[in-house]
C-alpha positions in Angstrom: -117.7 -90.5 -94.2 -115.7 -87.2 -94.3 -114.0 -85.2 -91.7 -116.2 -83.0 -89.5 -116.3 -79.3 -90.1 -114.8 -78.9 -86.6 -111.9 -81.2 -87.4 -111.2 -79.3 -90.5 -111.3 -76.0 -88.7 -108.9 -77.3 -86.0 -106.6 -78.7 -88.7 -106.4 -75.2 -90.2 -105.6 -73.8 -86.8 -102.8 -76.3 -86.4 -101.5 -75.8 -89.9 -101.4 -72.0 -89.6 -99.5 -72.3 -86.3 -97.0 -74.6 -87.9 -96.6 -72.4 -91.0 -96.1 -69.3 -88.7 -93.1 -71.1 -87.3 -91.7 -71.7 -90.8 -92.7 -75.3 -91.0 -92.4 -76.6 -94.5 -94.8 -78.6 -96.7 -97.7 -78.5 -94.4 -100.5 -80.8 -95.5 -103.8 -82.1 -94.1 -105.3 -85.5 -94.9 -108.9 -86.6 -94.3 -108.3 -90.1 -92.7 -111.9 -90.4 -91.4 -112.7 -93.3 -93.8 -109.7 -95.2 -92.7 -109.5 -94.6 -89.0 -112.2 -94.4 -86.4 -110.2 -92.6 -83.8 -109.4 -89.4 -85.7 -110.6 -87.4 -88.7 -107.6 -85.4 -89.9 -103.8 -85.8 -90.0 -101.8 -82.6 -90.3 -98.2 -83.2 -91.4 -95.5 -80.6 -91.3 -91.7 -80.6 -91.6 -88.9 -78.8 -89.7 -85.3 -78.4 -90.9 -83.8 -79.2 -87.5 -84.7 -80.5 -84.1 -85.1 -77.0 -82.6 -87.5 -76.0 -85.3 -89.5 -79.2 -84.9 -89.9 -78.4 -81.1 -90.8 -74.7 -81.9 -93.4 -75.8 -84.4 -94.9 -78.2 -81.8 -95.0 -75.5 -79.1 -96.7 -73.1 -81.5 -99.3 -75.8 -82.6 -100.1 -76.7 -78.9 -100.5 -73.0 -78.0 -102.8 -72.2 -81.0 -104.9 -75.3 -80.4 -105.2 -74.5 -76.7 -106.4 -71.0 -77.6 -108.9 -72.6 -80.0 -110.2 -74.8 -77.1 -108.4 -78.1 -77.9 -105.9 -79.8 -75.6 -103.6 -82.6 -76.7 -104.6 -85.8 -75.0 -101.3 -87.4 -76.0 -97.8 -86.1 -77.0 -95.0 -88.4 -78.3 -91.4 -87.7 -79.3 -90.9 -84.1 -78.2 -87.7 -84.8 -76.3 -86.0 -86.1 -79.4 -87.3 -83.4 -81.7 -87.3 -85.7 -84.8 -91.0 -86.8 -85.1 -93.5 -85.4 -82.7 -97.1 -86.6 -82.6 -99.8 -84.5 -81.0 -103.2 -86.1 -80.6 -106.1 -83.6 -80.2 -108.8 -86.3 -80.7 -110.3 -85.5 -84.1 -107.0 -84.0 -85.3 -103.5 -85.6 -85.1 -100.5 -83.5 -85.9 -97.3 -85.0 -87.0 -94.3 -82.6 -87.0 -91.2 -84.4 -88.5 -87.7 -83.5 -89.2 -87.4 -83.2 -93.0 -85.2 -86.2 -93.3 -87.5 -88.4 -91.2 -90.5 -87.2 -93.3 -88.8 -88.3 -96.5 -87.9 -91.6 -95.0 -91.2 -92.5 -93.4 -93.3 -90.9 -96.2 -96.6 -90.7 -94.4 -98.3 -89.1 -97.4 -97.5 -92.2 -99.4 -98.8 -94.5 -96.7 -102.1 -92.5 -96.6 -102.2 -91.8 -100.3 -105.8 -93.1 -100.6 -107.0 -90.4 -98.3 -108.2 -87.1 -99.8 -106.3 -83.9 -99.0 -108.0 -81.3 -96.8 -107.7 -77.9 -98.6 -105.6 -75.5 -96.6 -105.4 -71.7 -97.1 -102.2 -70.4 -98.6 -101.0 -69.0 -95.2 -101.3 -72.5 -93.7 -99.3 -74.5 -96.2 -95.8 -73.7 -95.0 -94.9 -72.2 -98.4 -92.0 -69.8 -98.8 -93.8 -66.5 -99.8 -91.0 -65.5 -102.2 -91.2 -69.0 -103.9 -95.0 -68.8 -104.1 -94.7 -65.4 -105.8 -92.1 -66.6 -108.2 -94.2 -69.7 -109.0 -97.3 -67.6 -109.7 -95.4 -64.7 -111.4 -95.8 -62.0 -108.8 -92.2 -60.9 -108.8 -90.9 -57.5 -110.0 -91.6 -57.0 -113.7 -94.1 -59.9 -113.9 -97.1 -57.5 -114.0 -95.7 -55.9 -117.1 -95.2 -59.3 -118.7 -98.8 -60.3 -117.9 -100.1 -57.0 -119.4 -98.1 -57.0 -122.6 -97.7 -60.8 -123.0 -94.1 -60.3 -123.9 -91.0 -61.6 -122.1 
């Protein structure tokens, strides 16, 4: 069984909201084969407690506008690892240190990734341009093939 189209759409809404608040390394995993209670985990990192809380607030607001309400919220007061349960989508926003320590992606490594659009992955736009060669002068290099 795979995640429903609705769950994937809601995961993208949550991921975009997290990315808009500068969350890092935003990923979505299809956990529907492993869990009966939810279809998709969205995982995002913040660099400090204030950012974690800001990301959580943005995700809740965006999901509410999309018609989803969190049935459960855990950990917001501490701002280290916040879990938002929207039924078919569960969002984990973790402090970067906690994300490294708990390694949710490693625990759920058998679950396929849900493709997210570039604006929902929490990528640094400058780093993405550098990775794909879209910086100043790169167009000339691509055209001539010379470095």
